[in-house]
C-alpha angles and dihedrals in degrees: 000000000000117000116245120226119210117254105255092204129246120330090206133037133198127260090252094050092048091052091051094048093047095041094230136125131245094266094052092049090048090052090050090051092050094046094046094243089124113019115219129217118206132204105187104312095336118103121213134178130210111252089223091056092050092047091048090054091050092047092049087069093235091113133028119233110232104171 
């Protein structure tokens, strides 16, 4: 019987989910993308963010997690 590993959750989250977690608007997130504060990953026209990058930004104390 193979052992089952727990699902660690998504490695990437959507633009909308990142905004909700960070408590910022579209313009702020766009500025952070452009400045490199939060590096984006694109698949076609869809922008994603690494969960680890979002959490690191929250843990740095520069933003306050609201969700």
